[in-house]
Every structure is written in C-alpha cells, then in structure tokens.
N, C-alpha and C positions, 0 to 999 in steps of 0.2 A: 952847790945848790942846783946848778944846771944838770949835774949828773943824776940827781934824784928826780927832778921834774920831768925830764925827757922820758925815762922809762915809765913813769906813772901815766903821763899823757898817752904814750904808745899803748899801754895796757888798756886804758879807758877806751881808746879808739877801737882797738881790736875786739874787746868784749862788749862794749857799749853799742857798737853798730852791728854786732853779729846776730842780733835777734830781730832783724827787720824782715818784712816780706821780701824786699829786694834781695837780701842775703839768701833767704830760702829759695827764691826764684833762681838766682845766679848759681847756687849750689846744685840745683837739680835740672836746669834747662837742657843740659847735655846728657842726661841719663837715658839709657836705652829704654824705649817705650814711652818717652815723654813727648808731648806736643805742647808747645808754649809760644806765647807772643806777648809783647808789650807794645803799646801804641806809641810810636815816636811823635814828637811835637808836630812835624809837618803833616801828620795824618789825624790830628785831633778833630778835624772837621768830620771825620768818619763817625765819631761818637755821637755827633748831633743828628745823624741820619738813621738811628735805630728806630724800630717800629714804635708807633704811638703807645702801644701797651707796655712795652719795655721801658720807654722813656718815662711814662707816668709812674712806673715802679721805681726806677733808679734815679730819676731826676737829672740833675746837672752833673754829668761825669766830666772830670778834667784829666783823669789818668786811669788807665786800665791795664792790668797785668793778668795773665791767664796761664795756668799750667795744668796739664792733665797727664796722668800716668795710667797705663792700661796693663793688665795682666802682671801685676807686681806680686812677688812672693809675700806671704803674710808678715815675715820679719821686716821687710822693707816698708810695708804698709804701716806697721806699728811704729817704725822709726819716723815716717813722714808725719803721722799723727802727733808724735812726741815733739818733733821739730816745730810743727805749726803751733802746738800748744805753747812752746817757748816764745814764739813770736807774739801770740796773743796775750801772754803774761807780761809783756813789756810795754805797758801803756794803753792797752786795749781793754774794753769791758765786754764780757760775754753777754750778748743779748739773748742768745739761745745756744745751748750745748746739749747734745744727746749722744751719750756713749753707750753703744750696745755691742754685743759680741760680733755681729755681722756688719754693722754700719755706725759711722760717726758723722754727726752733722754739727757744724759750728757756724754761728754768725757772731762775729766779734767786731766791735766798733770803737771809734774815738768820736767824741762829741764836743761841740762848741755850743753851749746853751741848749736849745731844743733841736738843733740840727746835727745830723751825723756828718762828719767830714771825711772819715776813712772807714772802709768796711772790708772785712775779710769774710768771704763766703767759702766754706770748705765742706766737702761731702766725700766720704770714703766708704766704699763697700768692697766686696770680694772681687768685683770685676774691674773697678776703676776708682781712682782718687782724683778729685778735681778741686782746684783752688782758684779763686778770683781775688784780686785786690782792686778796690774801687776808691777813687779819691774824688771829692766834689762836695755837693750839698744834697743830702738825702733826707727824706721823710722817714723817721723811725718806724712808724706803723706800717709803711709799705715795705720796708726792708724786712721787718719781722715776718711778713707773710712768706718769705723765702725759706722759712723753716719747713715748709711743705715740700717734700722731695719733687713732686710734679711741677710746682711753680719754679723751683730752682732749676730743674732740667729745661723747662720752657725758656727761662731767661738765658740759660747757657746757650741753647740752640739759636735764639734770636741774636744774641751778641756775636756769636761765631759767624752766623750767616751774614750779618751786616758787615762785619770786619772783612770776611773773605770776599764778599761780592763787591766791596769798594776798594779792594786792594789793587794796586797797579799790577798788571799782569807780570811785569818783570820781577816783582817781589813775591808773587804767589808761589808757594812751595809745591802746589799741585800741578804746575805747568812744567 
C-alpha cells in the first residue's frame, strides 16, 4: 500500500504545485534579461508606503512579486504567455484577457465573496513582458481599471519606485 501511495503523493506535489505564480517566478527569475523581486516579510512595511493613488487602487497588499523580461525573442514571449495562462487556469478567474498579435493583457483573480484575494497582472508586448502577483484584499472595480495599459504602467512605476526608494542600500541592486 505504501508503495502505491508515495508515488501518487509525489506526482500530485510535483504537478499540483507546478502551476503557481511562485513556480513561474522561480522558473524565470534567473533568465537573461529578467528583472524580478519579491518582498520579504521583514520589508512588508514598504508596501504600506506606496503613493495614495496606488494604495487606493490596490488596497491592502500583503504580498507582492514582480518579474519583467526585456527584449525577449517571440518564441520565448509566446512560451511566457502560455506558462502564465497555465497558472491562471489553476484556480484563477480571468477578470480581463485580451490576446492580440502584438500584445497580451491579463488580469486574473481569486476571490473570497466580493473581495479579491489574489491578483495576477500580466502585460506582454514586443518590447517587454511584465507580471505582478498581488495578495491581499482588493476592490474588483479598481483592479479592473488596470486593463488600461496606461494605468497598468503607472501602477508598475509607482510600485517599483516605492520598493526601490525604501530598499536598504545594502540590498539595492543599483548600488
């Protein structure tokens, strides 16, 4: 009996956990041309100091992961879109998805009642591919506004600037 249960549990763990944003992040954080960060527990206070505009948009963030790819070949970009689609197909609901030849935008969420608890924001075009994972409590109507590329880019810049300006200099990759 143990001989059967152990391989089944092992397979479940390998394949069941493979479609998470954390797996996507871990698989690509070392890629050439990738910029990434995840906020460690001791720096969660940084998330509370984002600009009032961004805070009203994203609400109460308890976890944040970010990854950006620049100048990726089309085949890799297609693979990144496919991999992220696998993540969003595992327990997330697409709040917004637009697939075009030159750009793909995805807002995919998990919800608890009328509150969003997990949000994946993804935007990919010929120049760059960007993905955020947010965990916390979010207003669905405000998150939905991020389907506008300009609002998405503004949020991206505000979160990055907040994170980088509050980072301890010894941890700052630009030093």
